[in-house]
py3Dmol code that shows the C-alpha trace and the ligand (Angstrom):
import py3Dmol

protein = """\
ATOM      1  CA  UNK A   1     -50.667  -9.091  -4.591  1.00  0.00           C
ATOM      2  CA  UNK A   2     -47.676  -6.900  -5.472  1.00  0.00           C
ATOM      3  CA  UNK A   3     -44.396  -8.926  -5.812  1.00  0.00           C
ATOM      4  CA  UNK A   4     -41.644  -8.020  -3.330  1.00  0.00           C
ATOM      5  CA  UNK A   5     -38.789  -5.969  -4.817  1.00  0.00           C
ATOM      6  CA  UNK A   6     -35.276  -7.403  -5.188  1.00  0.00           C
ATOM      7  CA  UNK A   7     -33.991  -4.848  -2.614  1.00  0.00           C
ATOM      8  CA  UNK A   8     -36.379  -6.087   0.054  1.00  0.00           C
ATOM      9  CA  UNK A   9     -35.311  -9.676  -0.638  1.00  0.00           C
ATOM     10  CA  UNK A  10     -31.627  -8.658  -0.406  1.00  0.00           C
ATOM     11  CA  UNK A  11     -32.135  -6.811   2.888  1.00  0.00           C
ATOM     12  CA  UNK A  12     -33.829  -9.839   4.378  1.00  0.00           C
ATOM     13  CA  UNK A  13     -30.735 -11.902   3.601  1.00  0.00           C
ATOM     14  CA  UNK A  14     -28.519  -9.670   5.805  1.00  0.00           C
ATOM     15  CA  UNK A  15     -27.786 -11.082   9.292  1.00  0.00           C
ATOM     16  CA  UNK A  16     -30.196  -9.727  11.871  1.00  0.00           C
ATOM     17  CA  UNK A  17     -27.471  -8.681  14.254  1.00  0.00           C
ATOM     18  CA  UNK A  18     -24.048  -7.630  12.965  1.00  0.00           C
ATOM     19  CA  UNK A  19     -21.461  -8.195  15.710  1.00  0.00           C
ATOM     20  CA  UNK A  20     -19.640  -5.081  16.820  1.00  0.00           C
ATOM     21  CA  UNK A  21     -15.823  -5.183  16.968  1.00  0.00           C
ATOM     22  CA  UNK A  22     -14.540  -3.192  19.946  1.00  0.00           C
ATOM     23  CA  UNK A  23     -10.802  -3.003  20.627  1.00  0.00           C
ATOM     24  CA  UNK A  24      -9.696  -1.624  23.986  1.00  0.00           C
ATOM     25  CA  UNK A  25      -6.134  -0.286  23.871  1.00  0.00           C
ATOM     26  CA  UNK A  26      -4.543  -0.063  27.327  1.00  0.00           C
ATOM     27  CA  UNK A  27      -1.464   2.084  27.543  1.00  0.00           C
ATOM     28  CA  UNK A  28       1.617   2.421  29.753  1.00  0.00           C
ATOM     29  CA  UNK A  29       0.304   1.027  33.051  1.00  0.00           C
ATOM     30  CA  UNK A  30       3.830   0.978  34.577  1.00  0.00           C
ATOM     31  CA  UNK A  31       2.927  -1.441  37.407  1.00  0.00           C
ATOM     32  CA  UNK A  32       3.377  -1.079  40.328  1.00  0.00           C
ATOM     33  CA  UNK A  33       3.518   2.665  39.616  1.00  0.00           C
ATOM     34  CA  UNK A  34       0.143   2.690  37.859  1.00  0.00           C
ATOM     35  CA  UNK A  35      -2.386   5.402  38.686  1.00  0.00           C
ATOM     36  CA  UNK A  36      -4.185   4.404  41.938  1.00  0.00           C
ATOM     37  CA  UNK A  37      -7.576   4.533  40.170  1.00  0.00           C
ATOM     38  CA  UNK A  38      -6.460   2.958  36.872  1.00  0.00           C
ATOM     39  CA  UNK A  39      -7.841  -0.475  37.749  1.00  0.00           C
ATOM     40  CA  UNK A  40     -11.290   0.929  38.659  1.00  0.00           C
ATOM     41  CA  UNK A  41     -11.196   2.998  35.454  1.00  0.00           C
ATOM     42  CA  UNK A  42     -10.410  -0.126  33.405  1.00  0.00           C
ATOM     43  CA  UNK A  43     -13.254  -2.039  35.064  1.00  0.00           C
ATOM     44  CA  UNK A  44     -15.590   0.831  34.158  1.00  0.00           C
ATOM     45  CA  UNK A  45     -14.282   0.860  30.552  1.00  0.00           C
ATOM     46  CA  UNK A  46     -14.876  -2.894  30.259  1.00  0.00           C
ATOM     47  CA  UNK A  47     -18.460  -2.565  31.522  1.00  0.00           C
ATOM     48  CA  UNK A  48     -19.147   0.509  29.360  1.00  0.00           C
ATOM     49  CA  UNK A  49     -17.571  -0.498  26.038  1.00  0.00           C
ATOM     50  CA  UNK A  50     -17.763  -4.326  26.298  1.00  0.00           C
ATOM     51  CA  UNK A  51     -14.514  -4.875  24.348  1.00  0.00           C
ATOM     52  CA  UNK A  52     -14.148  -7.891  22.066  1.00  0.00           C
ATOM     53  CA  UNK A  53     -10.327  -7.573  21.919  1.00  0.00           C
ATOM     54  CA  UNK A  54      -7.731  -6.154  24.303  1.00  0.00           C
ATOM     55  CA  UNK A  55      -4.353  -4.747  23.286  1.00  0.00           C
ATOM     56  CA  UNK A  56      -1.944  -3.711  26.032  1.00  0.00           C
ATOM     57  CA  UNK A  57       0.403  -1.457  24.134  1.00  0.00           C
ATOM     58  CA  UNK A  58       3.465  -1.909  26.355  1.00  0.00           C
ATOM     59  CA  UNK A  59       5.112  -0.594  29.517  1.00  0.00           C
ATOM     60  CA  UNK A  60       2.669  -2.786  31.432  1.00  0.00           C
ATOM     61  CA  UNK A  61       5.380  -2.931  34.085  1.00  0.00           C
ATOM     62  CA  UNK A  62       7.912  -0.274  35.095  1.00  0.00           C
ATOM     63  CA  UNK A  63      11.066  -2.119  36.265  1.00  0.00           C
ATOM     64  CA  UNK A  64      12.269   1.201  37.702  1.00  0.00           C
ATOM     65  CA  UNK A  65      15.052  -0.293  39.811  1.00  0.00           C
ATOM     66  CA  UNK A  66      16.357  -2.286  36.829  1.00  0.00           C
ATOM     67  CA  UNK A  67      16.531   0.807  34.613  1.00  0.00           C
ATOM     68  CA  UNK A  68      19.664   1.819  32.694  1.00  0.00           C
ATOM     69  CA  UNK A  69      19.083   5.307  34.158  1.00  0.00           C
ATOM     70  CA  UNK A  70      19.574   6.273  37.804  1.00  0.00           C
ATOM     71  CA  UNK A  71      16.899   4.722  39.989  1.00  0.00           C
ATOM     72  CA  UNK A  72      15.415   6.515  43.006  1.00  0.00           C
ATOM     73  CA  UNK A  73      16.757   4.801  46.127  1.00  0.00           C
ATOM     74  CA  UNK A  74      13.671   5.938  48.072  1.00  0.00           C
ATOM     75  CA  UNK A  75      11.804   3.301  46.073  1.00  0.00           C
ATOM     76  CA  UNK A  76      11.745  -0.496  46.357  1.00  0.00           C
ATOM     77  CA  UNK A  77      14.479  -2.890  45.300  1.00  0.00           C
ATOM     78  CA  UNK A  78      13.932  -4.652  41.964  1.00  0.00           C
ATOM     79  CA  UNK A  79      12.666  -7.825  43.652  1.00  0.00           C
ATOM     80  CA  UNK A  80      10.163  -6.015  45.918  1.00  0.00           C
ATOM     81  CA  UNK A  81       9.087  -3.855  42.985  1.00  0.00           C
ATOM     82  CA  UNK A  82       8.424  -6.940  40.826  1.00  0.00           C
ATOM     83  CA  UNK A  83       6.432  -8.537  43.638  1.00  0.00           C
ATOM     84  CA  UNK A  84       4.227  -5.427  43.863  1.00  0.00           C
ATOM     85  CA  UNK A  85       3.951  -5.175  40.055  1.00  0.00           C
ATOM     86  CA  UNK A  86       2.641  -8.755  39.887  1.00  0.00           C
ATOM     87  CA  UNK A  87      -0.036  -7.911  42.489  1.00  0.00           C
ATOM     88  CA  UNK A  88      -1.202  -4.994  40.284  1.00  0.00           C
ATOM     89  CA  UNK A  89      -0.991  -7.018  37.061  1.00  0.00           C
ATOM     90  CA  UNK A  90      -2.964  -9.887  38.571  1.00  0.00           C
ATOM     91  CA  UNK A  91      -5.936  -7.513  38.770  1.00  0.00           C
ATOM     92  CA  UNK A  92      -5.601  -6.939  35.005  1.00  0.00           C
ATOM     93  CA  UNK A  93      -5.337 -10.685  34.275  1.00  0.00           C
ATOM     94  CA  UNK A  94      -8.641 -11.095  36.125  1.00  0.00           C
ATOM     95  CA  UNK A  95     -10.616  -8.489  34.182  1.00  0.00           C
ATOM     96  CA  UNK A  96      -8.859  -9.127  30.852  1.00  0.00           C
ATOM     97  CA  UNK A  97      -8.058 -12.865  30.749  1.00  0.00           C
ATOM     98  CA  UNK A  98      -7.027 -12.681  27.058  1.00  0.00           C
ATOM     99  CA  UNK A  99      -4.683  -9.947  25.911  1.00  0.00           C
ATOM    100  CA  UNK A 100      -2.106  -9.143  23.238  1.00  0.00           C
ATOM    101  CA  UNK A 101       0.819  -7.267  24.784  1.00  0.00           C
ATOM    102  CA  UNK A 102       3.286  -5.218  22.762  1.00  0.00           C
ATOM    103  CA  UNK A 103       6.971  -5.403  23.704  1.00  0.00           C
ATOM    104  CA  UNK A 104       8.307  -2.119  25.029  1.00  0.00           C
ATOM    105  CA  UNK A 105      11.296  -0.313  26.506  1.00  0.00           C
ATOM    106  CA  UNK A 106      10.181  -0.808  30.145  1.00  0.00           C
ATOM    107  CA  UNK A 107       8.477  -4.187  29.654  1.00  0.00           C
ATOM    108  CA  UNK A 108      11.586  -5.717  28.069  1.00  0.00           C
ATOM    109  CA  UNK A 109      13.990  -4.442  30.752  1.00  0.00           C
ATOM    110  CA  UNK A 110      14.977  -7.937  31.983  1.00  0.00           C
ATOM    111  CA  UNK A 111      15.835  -8.990  28.432  1.00  0.00           C
ATOM    112  CA  UNK A 112      17.705  -5.742  27.714  1.00  0.00           C
ATOM    113  CA  UNK A 113      19.747  -6.028  30.911  1.00  0.00           C
ATOM    114  CA  UNK A 114      20.510  -9.679  30.170  1.00  0.00           C
ATOM    115  CA  UNK A 115      21.689  -8.814  26.662  1.00  0.00           C
ATOM    116  CA  UNK A 116      24.067  -6.090  27.832  1.00  0.00           C
ATOM    117  CA  UNK A 117      25.503  -8.529  30.370  1.00  0.00           C
ATOM    118  CA  UNK A 118      25.960 -11.376  27.898  1.00  0.00           C
ATOM    119  CA  UNK A 119      23.277 -13.655  29.330  1.00  0.00           C
ATOM    120  CA  UNK A 120      22.108 -16.120  26.627  1.00  0.00           C
ATOM    121  CA  UNK A 121      18.468 -15.938  25.556  1.00  0.00           C
ATOM    122  CA  UNK A 122      17.967 -19.584  26.560  1.00  0.00           C
ATOM    123  CA  UNK A 123      18.681 -18.631  30.165  1.00  0.00           C
ATOM    124  CA  UNK A 124      15.979 -15.949  30.261  1.00  0.00           C
ATOM    125  CA  UNK A 125      12.473 -16.599  31.530  1.00  0.00           C
ATOM    126  CA  UNK A 126       9.497 -15.732  29.328  1.00  0.00           C
ATOM    127  CA  UNK A 127       7.361 -12.621  29.970  1.00  0.00           C
ATOM    128  CA  UNK A 128       4.606 -14.929  31.252  1.00  0.00           C
ATOM    129  CA  UNK A 129       6.947 -16.571  33.766  1.00  0.00           C
ATOM    130  CA  UNK A 130       8.479 -13.301  34.988  1.00  0.00           C
ATOM    131  CA  UNK A 131       5.109 -11.564  35.419  1.00  0.00           C
ATOM    132  CA  UNK A 132       3.043 -14.607  36.500  1.00  0.00           C
ATOM    133  CA  UNK A 133       0.812 -13.964  33.489  1.00  0.00           C
ATOM    134  CA  UNK A 134      -1.638 -16.486  32.050  1.00  0.00           C
ATOM    135  CA  UNK A 135      -0.747 -18.173  28.726  1.00  0.00           C
ATOM    136  CA  UNK A 136      -3.562 -16.192  27.144  1.00  0.00           C
ATOM    137  CA  UNK A 137      -1.508 -13.018  27.585  1.00  0.00           C
ATOM    138  CA  UNK A 138       0.679 -13.091  24.478  1.00  0.00           C
ATOM    139  CA  UNK A 139       3.665 -10.773  23.986  1.00  0.00           C
ATOM    140  CA  UNK A 140       4.538  -9.634  20.445  1.00  0.00           C
ATOM    141  CA  UNK A 141       6.924  -7.066  18.990  1.00  0.00           C
ATOM    142  CA  UNK A 142       4.023  -5.439  17.131  1.00  0.00           C
ATOM    143  CA  UNK A 143       0.500  -6.383  16.081  1.00  0.00           C
ATOM    144  CA  UNK A 144      -2.083  -5.846  13.341  1.00  0.00           C
ATOM    145  CA  UNK A 145      -5.861  -6.137  13.553  1.00  0.00           C
ATOM    146  CA  UNK A 146      -8.215  -5.920  10.571  1.00  0.00           C
ATOM    147  CA  UNK A 147     -11.292  -3.753  10.976  1.00  0.00           C
ATOM    148  CA  UNK A 148     -14.127  -2.670   8.707  1.00  0.00           C
ATOM    149  CA  UNK A 149     -12.180   0.513   7.947  1.00  0.00           C
ATOM    150  CA  UNK A 150      -8.940  -1.326   7.154  1.00  0.00           C
ATOM    151  CA  UNK A 151      -6.027  -2.692   9.198  1.00  0.00           C
ATOM    152  CA  UNK A 152      -4.651  -1.054  12.349  1.00  0.00           C
ATOM    153  CA  UNK A 153      -0.960  -1.401  13.222  1.00  0.00           C
ATOM    154  CA  UNK A 154      -0.056  -1.404  16.944  1.00  0.00           C
ATOM    155  CA  UNK A 155       3.437  -0.761  18.313  1.00  0.00           C
ATOM    156  CA  UNK A 156       4.775   0.654  21.569  1.00  0.00           C
ATOM    157  CA  UNK A 157       6.177   3.914  20.203  1.00  0.00           C
ATOM    158  CA  UNK A 158       8.010   4.669  16.976  1.00  0.00           C
ATOM    159  CA  UNK A 159       7.089   8.303  16.349  1.00  0.00           C
ATOM    160  CA  UNK A 160       5.537  11.001  18.510  1.00  0.00           C
ATOM    161  CA  UNK A 161       4.722  13.228  15.534  1.00  0.00           C
ATOM    162  CA  UNK A 162       0.996  13.297  14.837  1.00  0.00           C
ATOM    163  CA  UNK A 163       0.239  11.455  11.593  1.00  0.00           C
ATOM    164  CA  UNK A 164       3.795  10.370  10.786  1.00  0.00           C
ATOM    165  CA  UNK A 165       3.668   6.623  11.488  1.00  0.00           C
ATOM    166  CA  UNK A 166       0.386   6.066   9.642  1.00  0.00           C
ATOM    167  CA  UNK A 167       1.777   8.006   6.656  1.00  0.00           C
ATOM    168  CA  UNK A 168       4.961   5.884   6.701  1.00  0.00           C
ATOM    169  CA  UNK A 169       3.154   2.552   7.089  1.00  0.00           C
ATOM    170  CA  UNK A 170       0.223   3.367   4.794  1.00  0.00           C
ATOM    171  CA  UNK A 171      -2.321   2.186   7.366  1.00  0.00           C
ATOM    172  CA  UNK A 172      -3.931   3.310  10.596  1.00  0.00           C
ATOM    173  CA  UNK A 173      -1.588   3.119  13.602  1.00  0.00           C
ATOM    174  CA  UNK A 174      -1.933   3.240  17.394  1.00  0.00           C
ATOM    175  CA  UNK A 175       1.012   3.864  19.709  1.00  0.00           C
ATOM    176  CA  UNK A 176       1.638   4.364  23.420  1.00  0.00           C
ATOM    177  CA  UNK A 177       4.969   5.403  24.978  1.00  0.00           C
ATOM    178  CA  UNK A 178       4.459   9.173  24.725  1.00  0.00           C
ATOM    179  CA  UNK A 179       2.638   9.684  28.036  1.00  0.00           C
ATOM    180  CA  UNK A 180       1.736  13.310  27.328  1.00  0.00           C
ATOM    181  CA  UNK A 181       0.166  12.528  23.932  1.00  0.00           C
ATOM    182  CA  UNK A 182      -3.465  11.478  23.589  1.00  0.00           C
ATOM    183  CA  UNK A 183      -4.352  12.392  20.042  1.00  0.00           C
ATOM    184  CA  UNK A 184      -5.991  11.164  16.857  1.00  0.00           C
ATOM    185  CA  UNK A 185      -5.087  12.527  13.428  1.00  0.00           C
ATOM    186  CA  UNK A 186      -6.960  11.473  10.319  1.00  0.00           C
ATOM    187  CA  UNK A 187      -5.151  11.191   6.984  1.00  0.00           C
ATOM    188  CA  UNK A 188      -7.053  11.044   3.714  1.00  0.00           C
ATOM    189  CA  UNK A 189      -5.539   9.782   0.457  1.00  0.00           C
ATOM    190  CA  UNK A 190      -7.275   9.316  -2.911  1.00  0.00           C
ATOM    191  CA  UNK A 191      -7.583   5.631  -1.950  1.00  0.00           C
ATOM    192  CA  UNK A 192      -8.404   5.518   1.740  1.00  0.00           C
ATOM    193  CA  UNK A 193      -9.005   7.164   5.067  1.00  0.00           C
ATOM    194  CA  UNK A 194      -6.545   6.323   7.862  1.00  0.00           C
ATOM    195  CA  UNK A 195      -5.883   7.513  11.391  1.00  0.00           C
ATOM    196  CA  UNK A 196      -2.772   7.888  13.505  1.00  0.00           C
ATOM    197  CA  UNK A 197      -3.357   7.713  17.268  1.00  0.00           C
ATOM    198  CA  UNK A 198      -1.470   8.027  20.562  1.00  0.00           C
ATOM    199  CA  UNK A 199      -3.093   6.589  23.674  1.00  0.00           C
ATOM    200  CA  UNK A 200      -1.834   8.637  26.633  1.00  0.00           C
ATOM    201  CA  UNK A 201      -0.962   6.496  29.684  1.00  0.00           C
ATOM    202  CA  UNK A 202      -2.279   4.909  32.896  1.00  0.00           C
ATOM    203  CA  UNK A 203       0.785   5.633  35.045  1.00  0.00           C
ATOM    204  CA  UNK A 204       0.829   7.603  38.293  1.00  0.00           C
ATOM    205  CA  UNK A 205       2.396  10.977  37.539  1.00  0.00           C
ATOM    206  CA  UNK A 206       2.987  11.508  41.286  1.00  0.00           C
ATOM    207  CA  UNK A 207       5.197   8.435  41.652  1.00  0.00           C
ATOM    208  CA  UNK A 208       8.922   8.998  42.175  1.00  0.00           C
ATOM    209  CA  UNK A 209       9.478   6.330  39.504  1.00  0.00           C
ATOM    210  CA  UNK A 210       8.082   8.752  36.926  1.00  0.00           C
ATOM    211  CA  UNK A 211      10.290  11.544  38.262  1.00  0.00           C
ATOM    212  CA  UNK A 212      12.387  11.618  35.056  1.00  0.00           C
ATOM    213  CA  UNK A 213       9.412  13.158  33.290  1.00  0.00           C
ATOM    214  CA  UNK A 214       9.041  16.114  35.683  1.00  0.00           C
ATOM    215  CA  UNK A 215      11.121  18.442  33.489  1.00  0.00           C
ATOM    216  CA  UNK A 216       8.722  17.926  30.575  1.00  0.00           C
ATOM    217  CA  UNK A 217       6.375  20.968  30.516  1.00  0.00           C
ATOM    218  CA  UNK A 218       3.658  18.791  28.939  1.00  0.00           C
ATOM    219  CA  UNK A 219       2.051  16.679  31.674  1.00  0.00           C
ATOM    220  CA  UNK A 220       0.937  13.060  31.135  1.00  0.00           C
ATOM    221  CA  UNK A 221      -2.608  12.437  29.950  1.00  0.00           C
ATOM    222  CA  UNK A 222      -4.266   9.528  31.749  1.00  0.00           C
ATOM    223  CA  UNK A 223      -6.368   7.896  29.057  1.00  0.00           C
ATOM    224  CA  UNK A 224      -6.818   4.966  26.712  1.00  0.00           C
ATOM    225  CA  UNK A 225      -8.279   4.340  23.273  1.00  0.00           C
ATOM    226  CA  UNK A 226     -11.316   2.351  22.282  1.00  0.00           C
ATOM    227  CA  UNK A 227     -11.830   1.435  18.616  1.00  0.00           C
ATOM    228  CA  UNK A 228     -15.420   0.636  17.677  1.00  0.00           C
ATOM    229  CA  UNK A 229     -15.840  -0.911  14.216  1.00  0.00           C
ATOM    230  CA  UNK A 230     -12.626   0.755  13.061  1.00  0.00           C
ATOM    231  CA  UNK A 231     -13.318   4.215  14.526  1.00  0.00           C
ATOM    232  CA  UNK A 232     -10.972   5.286  17.367  1.00  0.00           C
ATOM    233  CA  UNK A 233     -11.992   7.317  20.381  1.00  0.00           C
ATOM    234  CA  UNK A 234      -9.876   8.635  23.259  1.00  0.00           C
ATOM    235  CA  UNK A 235     -11.335   7.905  26.690  1.00  0.00           C
ATOM    236  CA  UNK A 236      -9.699  10.272  29.208  1.00  0.00           C
ATOM    237  CA  UNK A 237      -9.645   9.408  32.893  1.00  0.00           C
ATOM    238  CA  UNK A 238     -10.808  12.796  34.130  1.00  0.00           C
ATOM    239  CA  UNK A 239      -9.053  13.712  37.391  1.00  0.00           C
ATOM    240  CA  UNK A 240      -9.984  16.066  40.211  1.00  0.00           C
ATOM    241  CA  UNK A 241      -7.587  18.604  41.768  1.00  0.00           C
ATOM    242  CA  UNK A 242      -6.143  15.860  43.974  1.00  0.00           C
ATOM    243  CA  UNK A 243      -5.384  13.734  40.934  1.00  0.00           C
ATOM    244  CA  UNK A 244      -8.122  11.143  41.624  1.00  0.00           C
ATOM    245  CA  UNK A 245     -10.552   9.839  39.021  1.00  0.00           C
ATOM    246  CA  UNK A 246     -13.975  11.492  38.721  1.00  0.00           C
ATOM    247  CA  UNK A 247     -16.159   8.504  37.833  1.00  0.00           C
ATOM    248  CA  UNK A 248     -18.899   9.472  35.299  1.00  0.00           C
TER     249      UNK A 248
END
"""
ligand_1 = """\
1
FE2
Fe 5.696 4.400 29.328
"""
view = py3Dmol.view(width=600, height=400)
view.addModel(protein, "pdb")
view.setStyle({"model": 0}, {"cartoon": {"style": "trace"}})
view.addModel(ligand_1, "xyz")
view.setStyle({"model": 1}, {"stick": {}})
view.zoomTo()
view.show()
């Protein structure tokens, strides 16, 4: 009988099933001014991609009435708005019980307002308390996840220029914040391959709360990013003429 080769022996030692790492990156939900179909879209993404990790990249809540800019008086007061935002966010807590959330310009509005009015940090409630979020939703200034293709750096939004942040940081980067940007740029160096990605958003472009963006000729892209074993992919929420999601 012919002896088995070393290669065959080696292959047999490999685990039968290598676990897939799938990171779902949710962007700029702006509750309660999220897109009316965003929750259904997220449920579909969860069922389709079966994520192993969730990153909410900031602006999970809008805090329109608390803004430093003029707020639209046709909209709710800050307390009513927060009440409605919590209703929307509770749906997310249910489908994504564990989540890393990145601090952001809208999400940190309570803290920013408190700071400008001299309120001590000790007197401020935590994100979890303000938004009725479970302890398993953890807020961080930024975040890093290791993948088979190297580390990915997550932040809310430091540069809208395609490729710039990844070049500056020397690693793959994913950002939100720029609602009209859903893009992936690859950068190759003699040492490694990296990507620089922007997620798009999940906000409702028709909401008066997003009115400040109307003068921008580039319209928001409703989308998110899924990273499978280190490779990013944009998942657009394709809309019909009435702005509603066309479910695949
Ligand atoms: Fe945003």
